C-alpha positions as CSV (number, residue, x, y, z in Angstrom):
1,M,-25.9,4.9,18.2
2,D,-28.4,2.9,20.3
3,M,-28.8,3.3,24.1
4,L,-27.1,0.0,24.9
5,S,-24.1,0.9,22.9
6,R,-23.7,4.2,24.7
7,L,-24.2,2.5,28.0
8,A,-21.4,0.0,27.2
9,I,-19.0,2.8,26.2
10,N,-19.8,4.7,29.4
11,I,-19.1,1.6,31.5
12,I,-15.7,1.1,29.8
13,L,-14.8,4.8,30.4
14,L,-15.9,4.5,34.0
15,V,-13.6,1.4,34.5
16,G,-10.7,3.4,33.1
17,I,-11.5,6.4,35.3
18,L,-11.9,4.4,38.5
19,S,-8.6,2.5,37.8
20,S,-6.9,5.8,37.4
21,T,-8.0,7.0,40.9
22,I,-6.1,4.3,42.8
23,V,-3.2,6.6,43.4
24,E,-3.5,10.4,44.1
25,G,-2.0,12.8,41.6
26,Q,-0.8,12.4,38.1
27,C,0.4,9.0,37.0
28,P,4.1,9.1,36.0
29,K,3.5,6.9,32.9
30,D,6.6,8.3,31.3
31,S,8.7,6.2,33.6
32,N,7.3,3.0,32.1
33,Y,9.2,0.7,29.8
34,Y,8.4,-2.6,28.1
35,S,10.1,-5.5,26.2
36,I,7.5,-7.4,24.1
37,T,7.6,-10.3,21.7
38,Y,5.0,-10.7,19.0
39,T,4.3,-13.9,17.1
40,G,2.3,-14.2,13.8
41,G,1.3,-17.0,11.5
42,N,4.3,-16.5,9.3
43,T,7.9,-15.4,9.3
44,N,8.1,-11.6,9.5
45,Y,10.4,-8.7,10.1
46,V,9.9,-4.9,10.2
47,Q,10.7,-3.1,7.0
48,E,9.8,0.4,8.3
49,A,7.6,2.1,10.9
50,V,6.3,5.6,11.8
51,T,4.9,7.2,15.0
52,T,1.7,9.1,15.1
53,S,1.0,12.4,17.0
54,H,-0.4,10.2,19.9
55,N,2.8,8.0,20.1
56,E,1.0,5.1,18.4
57,I,3.3,3.0,16.1
58,V,2.4,1.8,12.6
59,A,4.8,-0.7,11.1
60,V,5.0,-2.5,7.7
61,L,6.3,-6.0,8.0
62,Q,7.4,-8.5,5.3
63,N,8.4,-12.1,5.1
64,P,10.5,-14.1,2.6
65,S,7.3,-15.6,1.0
66,N,6.3,-12.0,0.0
67,S,3.4,-11.6,2.3
68,T,2.9,-8.0,3.6
69,F,1.1,-7.0,6.7
70,V,0.7,-3.7,8.5
71,A,0.2,-3.4,12.3
72,K,-0.7,-0.5,14.6
73,F,0.3,-0.5,18.3
74,T,-0.5,1.8,21.3
75,S,2.4,3.7,22.9
76,N,2.6,0.7,25.4
77,G,2.9,-1.8,22.6
78,N,-0.6,-3.3,22.6
79,V,-1.9,-4.3,19.2
80,I,-4.7,-2.0,17.9
81,W,-5.1,-3.7,14.5
82,S,-3.0,-6.0,12.3
83,N,-3.9,-6.7,8.6
84,E,-2.4,-8.5,5.7
85,Y,-2.7,-6.8,2.3
86,S,-2.4,-8.4,-1.1
87,P,-3.4,-7.7,-4.8
88,D,-7.2,-8.4,-5.2
89,Y,-6.9,-10.2,-8.5
90,P,-7.2,-13.9,-7.6
91,M,-6.0,-16.6,-10.0
92,V,-9.2,-18.6,-10.7
93,Y,-8.0,-20.6,-13.7
94,W,-4.6,-21.7,-14.8
95,N,-4.7,-19.1,-17.6
96,S,-6.0,-16.2,-15.6
97,F,-4.9,-12.8,-16.9
98,P,-3.5,-10.8,-15.3
99,W,-2.5,-12.1,-11.9
100,Y,0.1,-11.1,-9.4
101,E,2.7,-12.7,-7.1
102,K,6.0,-11.9,-5.3
103,T,4.4,-8.7,-4.0
104,K,6.9,-7.0,-1.7
105,M,6.2,-3.7,0.1
106,E,9.5,-2.1,1.0
107,G,8.6,0.9,3.1
108,M,6.1,3.5,4.3
109,I,5.5,7.1,5.1
110,M,2.9,8.9,7.2
111,A,1.2,11.6,5.2
112,K,0.3,15.1,6.5
113,D,-3.3,14.0,6.9
114,S,-2.2,11.2,9.2
115,T,-2.9,8.5,6.6
116,Y,-0.2,6.0,5.5
117,Y,1.4,5.3,2.2
118,I,2.9,1.8,1.7
119,Y,5.1,1.3,-1.3
120,G,6.8,-1.6,-3.1
121,S,6.5,-3.8,-6.2
122,T,4.7,-6.9,-7.6
123,Y,5.2,-9.4,-10.4
124,E,2.5,-9.2,-13.0
125,H,1.8,-12.1,-15.3
126,G,0.4,-12.0,-18.8
127,R,-1.9,-14.3,-20.6
128,A,-0.7,-17.9,-20.9
129,V,0.0,-18.7,-24.6
130,S,1.8,-21.8,-26.0
131,G,3.8,-22.5,-22.9
132,G,4.7,-18.8,-22.4
133,E,3.1,-15.5,-21.6
134,D,1.9,-12.7,-23.8
135,P,2.5,-10.0,-22.9
136,P,5.5,-11.3,-20.9
137,S,5.4,-11.2,-17.1
138,H,7.1,-8.1,-15.6
139,W,7.7,-6.1,-12.4
140,A,5.5,-3.1,-11.6
141,G,5.4,-0.6,-8.7
142,L,2.6,-0.4,-6.2
143,I,1.3,2.2,-3.7
144,L,-1.2,1.3,-1.0
145,H,-2.9,4.1,0.8
146,L,-4.4,3.3,4.2
147,D,-6.4,5.3,6.7
148,K,-5.7,5.3,10.5
149,Y,-8.0,2.3,10.9
150,G,-6.1,0.2,8.4
151,S,-8.9,0.4,5.8
152,V,-7.8,0.7,2.1
153,I,-8.3,4.3,0.8
154,S,-6.9,3.4,-2.6
155,G,-4.3,1.4,-4.5
156,R,-2.1,2.6,-7.3
157,Y,-0.1,0.8,-10.0
158,I,2.9,2.3,-11.8
159,G,4.3,0.3,-14.7
160,N,3.4,-1.1,-18.1
161,W,3.7,-4.3,-20.1
162,R,7.2,-4.9,-21.5
163,T,8.8,-2.8,-18.8
164,D,10.1,-3.6,-15.3
165,Y,9.7,-1.1,-12.5
166,A,9.7,-1.1,-8.7
167,I,9.0,1.6,-6.2
168,N,12.0,1.8,-3.8
169,G,11.5,5.2,-2.1
170,M,8.8,7.8,-1.3
171,M,8.3,11.0,0.6
172,Q,5.8,13.8,0.8
173,L,6.8,17.4,0.1
174,G,5.6,20.4,2.2
175,N,3.1,21.2,-0.5
176,G,1.5,17.7,-0.3
177,N,2.9,16.3,-3.5
178,L,4.4,12.8,-3.4
179,I,7.9,12.1,-4.6
180,V,8.3,8.5,-5.9
181,Y,11.5,6.8,-6.8
182,L,10.6,4.4,-9.6
183,R,13.6,2.1,-10.1
184,S,14.1,0.6,-13.6
185,L,14.9,-3.1,-13.8
186,F,15.2,-3.3,-17.6
187,Y,17.6,-2.0,-20.2
188,P,18.7,0.8,-20.5
189,F,17.9,1.0,-16.8
190,T,16.5,4.5,-16.7
191,S,15.0,5.0,-13.3
192,K,12.7,8.0,-12.7
193,L,11.9,10.4,-9.9
194,L,8.2,11.2,-10.1
195,C,6.3,14.1,-8.6
196,I,2.6,13.3,-8.1
197,D,0.0,15.9,-7.0
198,D,-3.2,15.6,-5.0
199,A,-5.2,14.9,-8.1
200,N,-2.9,11.9,-8.9
201,G,-1.4,13.7,-11.9
202,I,2.3,13.4,-12.7
203,V,3.7,16.9,-12.3
204,W,7.2,15.9,-13.6
205,A,9.2,12.8,-14.3
206,T,13.0,13.1,-14.1
207,P,15.0,10.3,-15.9
208,L,17.9,8.9,-14.0
209,Q,20.2,6.9,-16.2
210,P,23.9,6.5,-15.2
211,N,26.7,6.7,-17.7
212,T,28.3,3.6,-19.2
213,L,30.1,1.1,-16.9
214,Y,27.9,2.1,-13.9
215,S,24.5,0.8,-12.8
216,E,22.2,1.2,-9.7
217,V,22.5,-1.3,-6.9
218,A,19.1,-3.0,-6.7
219,E,19.6,-4.0,-3.0
220,V,20.1,-0.3,-1.9
221,K,17.0,1.8,-1.1
222,P,17.3,5.4,-2.2
223,V,17.0,8.0,0.6
224,I,15.0,11.2,-0.3
225,K,15.1,14.5,1.6
226,E,13.4,17.8,1.0
227,L,15.6,20.8,1.8
228,S,14.5,24.1,3.3
229,N,14.7,25.7,-0.2
230,G,12.2,23.2,-1.6
231,N,14.7,21.2,-3.6
232,I,15.1,17.5,-3.2
233,V,18.3,15.6,-2.3
234,V,18.6,11.9,-3.2
235,A,21.2,9.4,-2.2
236,N,21.5,5.9,-3.8
237,G,24.1,3.3,-4.6
238,M,26.0,2.7,-7.8
239,V,28.3,-0.2,-8.8
240,R,31.0,-0.7,-11.4
241,N,31.6,-4.3,-12.4
242,L,34.8,-3.6,-14.3
243,A,38.2,-2.9,-12.8
244,D,39.3,0.7,-12.4
245,T,42.9,2.0,-12.5
246,L,44.7,4.7,-10.5
247,F,47.6,6.3,-12.4
248,Q,50.3,8.1,-10.3
249,P,53.4,9.9,-11.5
250,W,56.6,7.8,-11.4
251,L,54.7,4.9,-9.8
252,P,53.1,1.8,-11.3
253,P,49.3,1.9,-11.8
254,V,47.1,0.6,-9.1
255,I,44.3,-1.8,-10.2
256,F,41.1,-1.8,-8.2
257,P,39.2,-5.1,-9.0
258,P,35.4,-5.1,-9.1
259,P,32.8,-4.8,-7.7
260,L,33.4,-1.1,-6.9
261,Y,30.6,0.7,-5.1
262,Y,29.8,4.4,-5.1
263,F,27.6,6.8,-3.1
264,N,25.7,8.7,-5.7
265,L,24.2,12.0,-4.5
266,F,22.1,14.5,-6.5
267,Q,19.8,17.4,-6.0
268,I,16.6,18.0,-8.0
269,D,14.7,21.3,-8.4
270,G,11.4,20.7,-6.5
271,K,9.3,22.7,-8.9
272,S,10.5,21.6,-12.3
273,G,12.3,18.3,-11.6
274,T,15.5,19.5,-13.3
275,L,18.9,18.2,-12.1
276,V,20.7,20.9,-10.0
277,W,23.9,18.9,-9.3
278,Q,25.3,15.4,-9.0
279,R,28.2,14.0,-7.1
280,S,29.6,10.5,-6.6
281,S,32.2,9.1,-4.2
282,Q,33.8,5.7,-4.5
283,C,33.7,3.6,-1.4
284,P,36.8,1.6,-0.2
285,P,37.3,-1.4,-2.5
286,L,37.0,-4.6,-0.5
287,T,38.0,-7.2,-3.1
288,N,41.2,-9.1,-2.1
289,T,40.9,-7.9,1.5
290,H,40.0,-9.9,4.6
291,I,36.3,-9.0,4.0
292,T,35.2,-12.1,2.1
293,K,31.5,-11.4,1.8
294,N,30.2,-9.1,-0.9
295,F,29.3,-6.2,1.4
296,I,27.3,-3.3,-0.1
297,P,27.7,0.1,1.5
298,Q,24.6,2.2,1.7
299,I,23.4,5.6,2.9
300,K,20.5,5.4,5.3
301,G,19.7,8.9,6.2
302,I,20.0,12.6,5.1
303,S,19.9,15.7,7.3
304,E,20.2,19.4,6.4
305,L,22.5,21.0,8.9
306,P,22.4,24.7,10.0
307,G,24.1,26.8,7.4
308,G,23.1,24.6,4.5
309,N,25.6,21.7,4.8
310,I,24.2,18.3,4.2
311,S,24.9,15.2,6.3
312,F,24.7,11.7,4.7
313,L,24.7,8.9,7.3
314,A,25.9,5.5,6.0
315,D,26.8,2.0,6.8
316,M,30.2,0.9,5.4
317,Y,33.7,-0.6,6.0
318,L,36.7,1.7,6.6
319,P,40.4,0.7,6.7
320,I,42.0,0.4,10.2
321,D,45.5,-0.8,9.4
322,G,47.1,2.7,8.8
323,L,48.4,1.9,5.4
324,I,48.1,4.0,2.3
325,Y,44.4,3.7,1.3
326,Y,44.9,1.6,-1.8
327,N,47.1,-0.9,0.1
328,S,44.7,-1.4,3.0
329,Q,43.8,-5.0,3.8
330,D,42.3,-4.7,7.3
331,F,38.8,-3.1,7.5
332,S,36.1,-2.6,10.2
333,K,32.5,-1.8,9.8
334,R,31.5,1.7,10.9
335,A,28.6,4.1,10.9
336,V,29.8,7.2,9.1
337,N,28.7,10.8,8.8
338,F,29.6,12.0,5.3
339,I,29.2,15.8,5.3
340,T,29.1,18.0,2.1
341,N,28.4,21.6,1.4
342,S,25.1,22.7,-0.1
343,D,26.5,21.9,-3.6
344,G,27.4,18.3,-2.6
345,Y,31.2,18.7,-2.3
346,F,32.9,16.8,0.4
347,I,33.8,18.6,3.6
348,K,34.1,16.1,6.5
349,L,34.0,12.4,7.4
350,Y,33.2,11.1,10.9
351,A,33.2,7.4,11.7
352,Y,31.5,6.0,14.8
353,H,31.8,2.7,16.6
354,Q,31.8,1.2,20.0
355,K,35.2,1.4,21.7
356,G,37.2,-1.6,20.7
357,G,34.5,-2.9,18.3
358,S,32.7,-2.4,15.1
359,C,29.0,-1.6,14.3
360,S,26.4,-1.6,11.5
361,L,24.1,1.3,11.0
362,Q,20.5,0.2,11.1
363,N,18.5,3.5,10.6
364,V,18.6,7.2,11.3
365,W,16.1,9.9,12.4
366,Q,16.0,13.6,13.3
367,A,15.2,14.8,16.9
368,G,15.2,18.6,16.9
369,N,18.7,19.8,15.9
370,K,20.3,16.4,16.6
371,Q,20.6,13.3,14.5
372,V,19.9,10.0,16.2
373,L,21.5,6.8,15.0
374,L,20.6,3.2,15.8
375,V,23.5,0.8,15.2
376,K,24.2,-2.9,16.0
377,D,27.5,-4.0,17.5
378,T,28.7,-6.6,15.1
379,T,30.5,-8.5,17.9
380,N,27.9,-8.9,20.7
381,Q,24.7,-7.9,18.7
382,Q,23.9,-5.1,21.2
383,R,21.8,-2.2,19.9
384,I,23.2,1.2,20.5
385,I,21.3,4.5,20.1
386,F,23.5,7.6,20.1
387,E,22.9,11.3,19.3
388,I,25.2,13.6,17.3
389,D,25.1,17.4,17.1
390,E,25.4,19.6,14.0
391,N,29.2,19.3,14.2
392,G,29.0,15.5,14.1
393,Q,30.0,15.1,17.7
394,I,28.5,12.4,20.0
395,T,26.4,14.0,22.7
396,S,24.8,10.9,24.3
397,S,24.6,7.1,23.9
398,K,22.7,4.1,25.3
399,S,23.1,0.4,24.7
400,F,20.5,-2.4,24.8
401,S,20.9,-6.1,24.6
402,S,19.3,-8.0,21.7
403,A,16.3,-10.3,22.0
404,I,17.2,-11.8,18.6
405,S,20.9,-12.3,18.2
406,T,21.0,-14.0,14.8
407,E,23.3,-12.9,12.0
408,L,20.3,-11.8,9.8
409,S,18.5,-9.9,12.5
410,S,17.8,-6.3,11.8
411,D,16.6,-3.4,13.9
412,F,14.5,-0.3,13.3
413,G,14.3,2.6,15.8
414,L,11.8,5.4,16.3
415,Q,11.7,8.5,18.5
416,Q,8.7,8.9,20.7
417,K,6.9,12.3,20.2
418,S,8.3,15.2,22.3
419,N,11.6,13.2,22.4
420,A,10.0,11.1,25.2
421,G,12.1,7.9,24.6
422,Y,12.5,5.3,21.9
423,F,10.7,2.4,20.2
424,I,13.1,-0.3,18.9
425,F,11.9,-3.1,16.7
426,Q,14.0,-6.2,16.1
427,G,13.3,-9.2,13.8
428,D,14.8,-11.9,11.6
429,P,13.4,-12.7,8.2
430,Y,13.1,-16.4,9.0
431,S,11.6,-16.1,12.5
432,T,7.9,-16.1,13.2
433,S,8.4,-13.6,16.1
434,F,9.6,-10.0,16.2
435,H,10.4,-7.9,19.2
436,L,9.6,-4.4,20.4
437,D,11.5,-2.5,23.2
438,I,9.9,0.6,24.5
439,T,12.1,2.8,26.7
440,N,10.9,5.3,29.3
441,A,10.9,9.1,28.6
442,K,14.6,9.3,29.2
443,G,15.5,6.6,26.8
444,N,16.2,4.0,29.5
445,D,15.0,0.4,29.9
446,S,16.5,-1.5,32.8
447,C,15.3,-4.8,31.3
448,I,17.9,-4.7,28.5
449,Q,20.2,-1.7,29.1
450,R,23.9,-2.2,29.1
451,P,27.0,0.1,29.5
452,V,28.5,1.6,26.3
453,A,31.3,3.8,25.2
454,M,31.0,5.2,21.7
455,V,33.9,6.9,20.0
456,S,34.2,9.1,16.9
457,E,37.0,9.5,14.4
458,D,37.7,12.4,12.0
459,L,38.9,10.9,8.7
460,P,39.8,11.8,5.1
461,W,38.1,10.5,2.0
462,P,40.9,9.7,-0.4
463,W,38.9,7.6,-2.9
464,F,37.8,8.5,-6.4
465,V,35.0,11.1,-6.8
466,D,32.6,12.1,-9.5
467,K,32.9,9.0,-11.6
468,V,29.1,8.6,-12.0
469,H,27.1,11.0,-14.2
470,F,23.5,11.3,-15.4
471,P,23.6,12.0,-19.2
472,T,20.9,14.5,-20.3
473,I,18.1,12.5,-21.9
474,P,14.5,13.5,-22.7
475,P,11.8,12.5,-20.2
476,D,9.9,9.4,-21.3
477,V,6.7,8.5,-19.4
478,D,6.5,4.9,-20.5
479,M,4.3,3.7,-17.7
480,R,0.7,4.0,-16.7
481,Y,-0.4,5.4,-13.3
482,S,-3.7,3.7,-12.6
483,L,-6.0,2.3,-9.9
484,F,-5.1,-1.0,-8.3
485,N,-7.3,-3.3,-6.0
486,F,-6.0,-4.5,-2.7
487,S,-7.7,-7.0,-0.4
488,R,-7.4,-6.9,3.3
489,K,-7.7,-9.6,5.9
490,S,-6.9,-9.8,9.6
491,Y,-3.4,-11.0,10.5
492,P,-3.6,-12.0,14.2
493,L,-0.6,-11.3,16.4
494,S,-0.1,-12.8,19.9
495,Q,2.1,-10.8,22.3
496,N,4.1,-11.8,25.3
497,T,5.6,-9.2,27.6
498,I,9.1,-10.4,28.5
499,C,9.9,-7.6,30.9
500,Q,8.4,-4.3,32.0
501,Y,8.1,-1.6,34.5
502,Q,4.7,0.0,34.7
503,Y,3.5,2.4,37.4
504,T,0.2,0.8,38.1
505,C,-2.0,3.7,39.0
506,C,-3.9,2.7,35.9
507,T,-3.7,0.3,33.0
508,D,-4.6,0.4,29.3
509,F,-7.9,-1.2,28.4
510,I,-8.3,-2.6,24.9
511,D,-11.7,-4.2,24.4
512,T,-11.3,-6.5,21.4
513,L,-14.1,-8.9,22.5
514,H,-17.0,-6.5,22.6
515,A,-16.9,-4.4,19.5
516,H,-19.9,-2.3,18.8
517,N,-21.7,-3.3,15.6
518,V,-23.2,-0.4,13.7
519,S,-25.2,-0.6,10.4
520,I,-25.8,2.4,8.1
521,C,-27.3,2.8,4.7
522,E,-25.5,3.8,1.5
523,N,-24.7,7.5,1.3
524,E,-24.9,7.8,5.1
525,T,-22.1,8.5,7.5
526,Y,-21.5,7.4,11.0
527,T,-19.9,9.7,13.6
528,L,-17.6,7.9,16.0
529,P,-17.3,9.3,19.6
530,D,-14.1,11.1,18.7
531,N,-16.1,12.9,15.9
532,S,-14.4,11.0,13.1
533,R,-16.9,10.4,10.3
534,V,-16.9,7.1,8.4
535,N,-19.0,5.9,5.4
536,T,-17.4,2.6,4.4
537,T,-17.6,-0.9,5.8
538,G,-14.7,-1.6,8.2
539,S,-13.4,-1.9,11.7
540,Y,-12.8,1.4,13.5
541,Y,-11.7,2.4,16.9
542,T,-11.8,5.4,19.3
543,K,-9.1,5.9,21.9
544,Y,-9.9,7.6,25.2
545,H,-7.0,9.1,27.2
546,T,-7.6,9.3,31.0
547,E,-6.1,12.0,33.2
548,R,-3.6,9.6,34.5
549,G,-2.2,8.8,31.1
550,C,-3.9,5.4,30.3
551,D,-5.7,4.5,27.1
552,S,-9.1,2.8,26.6
553,V,-9.6,1.6,23.1
554,V,-13.2,0.9,21.9
555,Y,-13.8,-0.8,18.6
556,F,-16.7,-0.3,16.2
557,N,-17.6,-2.6,13.3
558,V,-19.4,-0.4,10.8
559,K,-21.3,-2.1,8.0
560,V,-22.8,-0.2,5.1
561,L,-26.0,-2.0,4.1
562,K,-26.8,-2.4,0.4
563,S,-30.0,-0.6,-0.6
564,P,-32.8,-3.0,-1.6
565,S,-33.5,-0.7,-4.5
566,H,-30.6,-2.5,-6.3
567,L,-32.4,-5.9,-6.1
568,T,-33.0,-7.5,-9.5
569,A,-34.1,-11.1,-10.0
570,S,-32.8,-13.2,-12.9
571,P,-35.0,-13.3,-16.1
572,D,-37.9,-15.7,-16.5
573,T,-36.8,-19.2,-17.1
574,C,-37.9,-22.8,-17.9
575,L,-37.9,-26.1,-16.1
576,E,-37.1,-29.1,-18.4
577,S,-34.8,-31.0,-16.1
578,P,-35.6,-33.1,-13.0
579,A,-32.6,-31.6,-11.3
580,G,-34.5,-28.3,-11.0
581,V,-33.4,-24.8,-12.0
582,Q,-31.6,-22.1,-10.1
583,L,-33.2,-18.7,-9.6
584,K,-30.8,-15.8,-8.8
585,A,-31.0,-12.4,-7.3
586,T,-28.6,-9.5,-6.8
587,G,-25.9,-10.4,-4.3
588,G,-24.8,-8.4,-1.3
589,Y,-27.7,-8.7,1.1
590,D,-27.7,-10.4,4.5
591,S,-30.8,-12.4,3.8
592,Y,-33.4,-13.1,1.1
593,S,-37.0,-14.1,1.3
594,W,-37.9,-16.6,-1.5
595,N,-41.7,-17.0,-1.5
596,G,-41.6,-16.4,2.3
597,L,-38.6,-18.7,3.1
598,V,-35.8,-16.5,4.5
599,I,-32.3,-17.8,3.6
600,P,-28.9,-16.1,3.4
601,D,-28.3,-17.2,-0.2
602,S,-29.1,-15.1,-3.3
603,V,-29.5,-18.4,-5.3
604,Y,-32.6,-20.5,-4.9
605,T,-33.3,-23.9,-6.5
606,V,-36.9,-24.8,-7.6
607,H,-38.3,-28.1,-8.9
608,S,-41.7,-27.0,-10.1
609,V,-43.2,-24.4,-12.5
610,G,-44.9,-21.3,-11.2
611,T,-44.3,-17.7,-10.2
612,Y,-41.6,-17.0,-7.6
613,W,-40.8,-13.8,-5.8
614,V,-37.7,-12.7,-3.9
615,T,-37.6,-9.9,-1.4
616,A,-34.6,-8.0,0.1
617,E,-35.3,-6.0,3.2
618,N,-33.2,-4.1,5.8
619,I,-33.3,-0.8,7.6
620,C,-32.7,0.9,4.3
621,G,-35.9,-0.3,2.7
622,S,-37.5,-3.2,0.9
623,K,-38.0,-4.4,-2.7
624,T,-39.6,-7.5,-4.3
625,D,-39.0,-8.9,-7.8
626,T,-40.6,-11.9,-9.5
627,I,-39.5,-14.7,-11.8
628,H,-41.8,-16.9,-13.9
629,V,-40.7,-20.5,-14.3
630,Y,-42.4,-22.2,-17.3
631,D,-42.7,-25.9,-18.2
632,H,-41.1,-25.4,-21.6
633,C,-38.4,-23.1,-22.9
634,K,-39.5,-22.1,-26.4
635,F,-42.6,-19.9,-27.1
636,P,-44.3,-18.6,-30.3
637,I,-43.3,-15.1,-31.4
638,Y,-46.1,-12.5,-31.6
639,F,-45.8,-9.2,-33.5
640,P,-48.5,-6.7,-34.7
641,T,-49.4,-6.5,-38.3
642,A,-50.3,-2.7,-38.2
643,F,-50.2,0.4,-36.0
644,T,-51.7,3.9,-36.3
645,P,-49.4,6.7,-35.1
646,N,-52.0,9.5,-35.5
647,G,-51.9,10.9,-32.0
648,D,-55.2,9.6,-30.8
649,G,-53.6,7.6,-27.9
650,V,-54.6,4.3,-29.4
651,N,-52.0,2.0,-31.0
652,D,-49.7,5.0,-31.7
653,V,-46.4,3.1,-30.9
654,L,-45.2,-0.1,-32.4
655,R,-43.8,-2.4,-29.6
656,V,-43.0,-6.0,-29.0
657,P,-46.1,-7.4,-27.2
658,L,-45.8,-8.5,-23.6
659,A,-47.3,-11.8,-24.6
660,N,-43.8,-12.8,-25.9
661,K,-42.2,-15.1,-23.3
662,N,-38.9,-15.4,-25.2
663,K,-35.9,-13.2,-24.3
664,F,-35.8,-10.0,-26.3
665,R,-32.5,-9.1,-28.0
666,R,-33.2,-6.4,-30.7
667,L,-35.8,-5.0,-33.1
668,S,-34.9,-3.5,-36.5
669,I,-37.4,-1.8,-38.9
670,Y,-36.7,-0.9,-42.6
671,N,-38.6,1.1,-45.2
672,R,-39.3,-0.2,-48.7
673,W,-35.9,1.1,-49.9
674,G,-34.0,-0.9,-47.3
675,Q,-33.2,2.1,-45.1
676,L,-33.1,1.4,-41.3
677,V,-35.7,3.7,-39.7
678,F,-35.8,2.3,-36.2
679,Y,-33.5,0.1,-34.0
680,T,-33.6,-0.8,-30.3
681,T,-32.1,-3.3,-27.9
682,T,-34.6,-2.3,-25.2
683,R,-37.8,-4.3,-25.0
684,D,-40.0,-1.5,-23.7
685,A,-38.9,0.9,-26.4
686,G,-41.2,1.4,-29.5
687,W,-41.4,3.1,-32.8
688,D,-43.6,6.2,-33.1
689,G,-43.6,6.2,-36.9
690,K,-40.9,8.9,-37.2
691,F,-37.4,8.9,-38.6
692,N,-35.0,11.7,-37.8
693,G,-38.0,13.6,-36.3
694,L,-40.0,13.4,-39.5
695,A,-43.3,11.4,-39.8
696,Q,-43.0,8.5,-42.2
697,A,-45.4,7.8,-45.0
698,T,-48.3,5.4,-44.8
699,G,-47.1,2.1,-46.2
700,V,-45.7,-1.4,-45.5
701,Y,-42.4,-1.7,-43.5
702,V,-40.2,-4.7,-42.9
703,Y,-39.3,-5.7,-39.3
704,F,-36.6,-8.1,-38.1
705,L,-37.1,-9.3,-34.5
706,E,-34.3,-11.2,-32.8
707,M,-35.0,-13.2,-29.6
708,E,-33.8,-16.1,-27.6
709,T,-35.6,-19.0,-26.0
710,L,-35.4,-19.3,-22.2
711,A,-32.7,-21.9,-22.8
712,G,-30.6,-19.5,-24.8
713,E,-31.4,-20.7,-28.3
714,K,-31.7,-18.0,-31.0
715,V,-35.1,-17.5,-32.5
716,N,-35.7,-14.8,-35.1
717,Q,-38.7,-13.6,-37.0
718,K,-39.0,-11.5,-40.1
719,G,-42.2,-9.9,-41.4
720,T,-44.1,-6.8,-42.5
721,V,-46.1,-4.3,-40.6
722,A,-48.4,-1.6,-42.0
723,L,-48.2,2.0,-40.9
724,I,-51.6,3.6,-41.2
725,R,-52.4,7.3,-40.6
């Protein structure tokens, strides 16, 4: 780093340190809270988010037009970076093949190395043929791997032509392997649970195909959890689209009209991928009740309880009219805690809601030995965060008003590290703004906090169980797992702080206007002030944390310069048109010197014959190449009539003479029996008079020389050459 750059960083740090000395003692930053609205260039809402070890937030956002962006925020909600990611396979022509659209990233996880995996799906098109496509267009799963700076580490594709797959869930095991839920969208609808190791090899692939009459609910994301024994528990949704019947002794049968939804729970051996157990539980049928909309119940979180029991937390409707379960007509939405033993058999059901109201479960997370639930009151749209202990009992609750009170609004909550408060996102798929509330360390935010009284109910589960089964079928890896290119571009976000309390002994300083520009050569690395080493072009940052708890974020734009050793000019050419001719050089350099004229373009147009040279020069070196421009395009062909491979150093090798101005393509030489004794497509290569290591006899040989004029017209010459020893 140069002296000016170091001086600028020291000034920034000094400003942060001076601002932190306004008040004596430690700054009580954990009392701060914020309510912030962000606006982007498109509609957007938060799909999922994670927190880092420094209480930074990384969120993946999506909009209905299938644009995905990922943003990173400080613990106070300031934007560190925000980027849009899309498949890097642009459609240049109407029949481009392949190309991608409808890309939708559904979720994310933070890996053990503090990088991020974003997962979802894309729609891949085949080659346009006779008004259709061949192969036909289809869905495929995608994985995007990002570093902490938002740079693309790698992209992965899981799918194949004539299949339809989407990635709907992912987690990382304790051993570092990735578990991927690959949902099948084509008959016979055999989804797969994949285990992928660090070397990107598929360790096992478990087929998941439900029995006849049942199918997966495409709108429900599976939830995946690793247990303490290394096994994996998965919860997803199933649907039956045919009526079911309850037969009772001495009573008429009871018909349950479709659709009928089920919680499908199963456990997989983490080492082999074999199915350990599977259970299913029918949810209350809602057809012909006062619930007119087609509501889909879904499990949103799994926790392993002390003693081995398993808690499945779900969003669903439960009856409230006190009638026999199959006669119920009056239902209310609840957050429920469905508890099973370690083998998946039902033990307890707890239902949670605001006193006198109903609620919808948004998401769930673990905080020590407690589970934390974020729900939305369906009456007044308030967000409620409450904690439950291992026995399913409510231990605390807090309520917050909504900044976005639309019917389609959704929320996503996160726990700050060390249980120091909450982050709560809120958005609407059709709004250009989304909202973030940051509570203080005790989970309070006076800007939006409201009184709340949550209640719990201990209920039975009288509905059908174990209707859904996975038949035993052989594994079938019918997809390819390959590299995939993603492009990245900045997605600017403006932010507006609606309400806050901030103890002002110091303030965060994010210097977005004075990024430090750093250039390095290929195969070199640059060490950031926090000792992170980078070797790819991108925008990076270092965060300094002052004694009083404030952050100073300094940005570095690192550019890897292309080595001039790669420079190559286009072949010699001819000028037969008054419009001139374009000379070309290898792209990727900041500037080019064409006969002493420095321009940023790798293409240079000339209007006269002569010799031209191009130079690329930077801190990594310098190289010059030349191009000859002739006044005509076709030249005579010259070839020797004899050569003497006797080892005297004179005329020992037969080559195409440099006097030939035409473009060389290939040279073939045959003996008198028509046997090919020499062949080359390299102009500088020559024949030393040997074949298979043996010296050939003195005599006459036939050559066939293939060339092209400078305008691309084929010109060939056939003749004889004498080998003399």
